[in-house]
C-alpha positions, 0 to 999 in steps of 0.5 A: 491478484494484484495484492496480498496481505499477509499476517503473522505469515498466512494469508489474510486477503487476496485484491485484485484492482477490482475488489479494491475498487468495489469494496473500498471507498477511493482517495485522491491526495496531491503529494510531492506536487501530483495527484494519487489516487486509490485506497488508503493503507490503513482502509485496505488493512482494516478490510483485510481484517488487520485490527492490531499490529506493530507494523506493515511491511510493503514489497514491490520495486525501487524507483526505477524499477531495477530491484525488489525493495521493501518499507517497513512502517510502524503503525504509529505512523500510518496517518490518512497520507498512506495511499496504494495509488493505482498507477497508470501501469495498474500496479499498486504504488504505496505513497506517503505525505511523509515519505520522499518520493525515493522511498516510495514503493512500486508494483507492491505485490504484498503487505507483509503484517506483524 
């Protein structure tokens, strides 16, 4: 399992890279000069059964992968540029046009939906 989606603390979905690729369309976006490829955050949430929610907290690592970080995103802010990029290390990175690179969450392992 590369990504777990929790809704109000309960497991809604567990994803592997293979099930993400098989189940969801992948987008390719250029963000901060680099190409990002993977499923859109909104598509992952919908496929996990998330219909209505207030916010999503992404749990992963900081840019230097030296500390665990979390980023909370309000539901109203999630647009078609929020992507879970599949990195060269076969981990997920949350990036978006509206987020500066230093706020991107690397090695995302959990999405906590409220």
